[in-house]
C-alpha beads as a LAMMPS data file, in Angstrom:
LAMMPS data file: protein, C-alpha beads

88 atoms
87 bonds

1 atom types
1 bond types

-500.0 500.0 xlo xhi
-500.0 500.0 ylo yhi
-500.0 500.0 zlo zhi

Masses

1 110.0

Atoms # bond

1 1 1 431.213 240.754 -460.203
2 1 1 427.758 241.963 -459.221
3 1 1 425.386 243.481 -461.749
4 1 1 425.251 246.748 -459.793
5 1 1 429.009 247.208 -460.046
6 1 1 428.965 246.473 -463.767
7 1 1 426.126 248.952 -464.310
8 1 1 427.912 251.600 -462.225
9 1 1 431.071 251.078 -464.289
10 1 1 429.184 251.399 -467.558
11 1 1 427.397 254.568 -466.436
12 1 1 430.621 256.083 -465.116
13 1 1 432.404 255.295 -468.368
14 1 1 429.590 256.811 -470.396
15 1 1 429.660 259.991 -468.307
16 1 1 433.446 260.319 -468.612
17 1 1 433.223 259.700 -472.355
18 1 1 430.513 262.319 -472.803
19 1 1 432.481 264.916 -470.843
20 1 1 435.680 264.111 -472.755
21 1 1 433.836 264.456 -476.060
22 1 1 432.544 267.865 -475.020
23 1 1 435.940 269.024 -473.809
24 1 1 437.718 268.018 -477.018
25 1 1 435.029 269.330 -479.355
26 1 1 436.087 272.307 -481.498
27 1 1 433.913 274.857 -479.696
28 1 1 434.582 277.945 -477.677
29 1 1 435.077 277.360 -473.961
30 1 1 431.904 279.219 -473.052
31 1 1 429.859 277.046 -475.412
32 1 1 431.432 273.884 -474.021
33 1 1 430.752 274.951 -470.425
34 1 1 427.145 275.742 -471.350
35 1 1 426.772 272.316 -472.979
36 1 1 428.199 270.605 -469.887
37 1 1 425.879 272.580 -467.614
38 1 1 422.869 271.801 -469.816
39 1 1 423.623 268.082 -469.850
40 1 1 424.235 268.114 -466.117
41 1 1 420.856 269.749 -465.583
42 1 1 419.211 267.152 -467.841
43 1 1 420.768 264.306 -465.849
44 1 1 419.834 265.983 -462.573
45 1 1 416.221 266.438 -463.693
46 1 1 416.098 262.794 -464.807
47 1 1 417.554 261.590 -461.508
48 1 1 415.099 263.713 -459.500
49 1 1 412.215 262.408 -461.588
50 1 1 413.265 258.786 -461.082
51 1 1 413.750 259.408 -457.350
52 1 1 410.272 260.927 -457.045
53 1 1 408.724 258.020 -458.977
54 1 1 410.503 255.502 -456.764
55 1 1 409.532 257.390 -453.620
56 1 1 405.863 257.505 -454.668
57 1 1 405.902 253.814 -455.584
58 1 1 407.438 252.818 -452.256
59 1 1 405.005 255.036 -450.370
60 1 1 402.023 253.393 -452.065
61 1 1 403.408 249.918 -451.394
62 1 1 404.066 250.801 -447.760
63 1 1 400.510 252.085 -447.325
64 1 1 399.115 248.935 -448.965
65 1 1 401.121 246.587 -446.746
66 1 1 400.276 248.650 -443.666
67 1 1 396.564 248.456 -444.488
68 1 1 396.690 244.683 -445.031
69 1 1 398.569 244.150 -441.784
70 1 1 396.094 246.330 -439.904
71 1 1 393.244 244.158 -441.186
72 1 1 395.033 240.974 -440.138
73 1 1 395.787 242.493 -436.731
74 1 1 392.115 243.312 -436.208
75 1 1 391.090 239.752 -437.165
76 1 1 393.610 238.248 -434.763
77 1 1 392.524 240.554 -431.947
78 1 1 388.890 239.606 -432.565
79 1 1 389.770 235.902 -432.490
80 1 1 391.775 236.326 -429.296
81 1 1 388.904 238.210 -427.635
82 1 1 386.482 235.445 -428.620
83 1 1 384.288 237.642 -430.780
84 1 1 381.828 235.535 -432.743
85 1 1 381.362 238.026 -435.568
86 1 1 384.622 237.745 -437.454
87 1 1 384.431 238.952 -441.043
88 1 1 386.603 237.075 -443.547

Bonds

1 1 1 2
2 1 2 3
3 1 3 4
4 1 4 5
5 1 5 6
6 1 6 7
7 1 7 8
8 1 8 9
9 1 9 10
10 1 10 11
11 1 11 12
12 1 12 13
13 1 13 14
14 1 14 15
15 1 15 16
16 1 16 17
17 1 17 18
18 1 18 19
19 1 19 20
20 1 20 21
21 1 21 22
22 1 22 23
23 1 23 24
24 1 24 25
25 1 25 26
26 1 26 27
27 1 27 28
28 1 28 29
29 1 29 30
30 1 30 31
31 1 31 32
32 1 32 33
33 1 33 34
34 1 34 35
35 1 35 36
36 1 36 37
37 1 37 38
38 1 38 39
39 1 39 40
40 1 40 41
41 1 41 42
42 1 42 43
43 1 43 44
44 1 44 45
45 1 45 46
46 1 46 47
47 1 47 48
48 1 48 49
49 1 49 50
50 1 50 51
51 1 51 52
52 1 52 53
53 1 53 54
54 1 54 55
55 1 55 56
56 1 56 57
57 1 57 58
58 1 58 59
59 1 59 60
60 1 60 61
61 1 61 62
62 1 62 63
63 1 63 64
64 1 64 65
65 1 65 66
66 1 66 67
67 1 67 68
68 1 68 69
69 1 69 70
70 1 70 71
71 1 71 72
72 1 72 73
73 1 73 74
74 1 74 75
75 1 75 76
76 1 76 77
77 1 77 78
78 1 78 79
79 1 79 80
80 1 80 81
81 1 81 82
82 1 82 83
83 1 83 84
84 1 84 85
85 1 85 86
86 1 86 87
87 1 87 88
């Protein structure tokens, strides 16, 4: 079994357990619904934050790789054109 599937199973089980605990807690329905909504918002905020961090990280890596490749492309073009002033 792959690690991703195991992790997904653990997270799903934790979410189901948390919801079940809230539903069976001795609170009024309105309080329980508010708690579920609050926790859902917390998880949503956390997921959005992680997504934004990942997106920023990938964007920076993409720009870095693109810049390095552009430099290598320019060197190769200079070599192919026979330019004597190639900077290494």
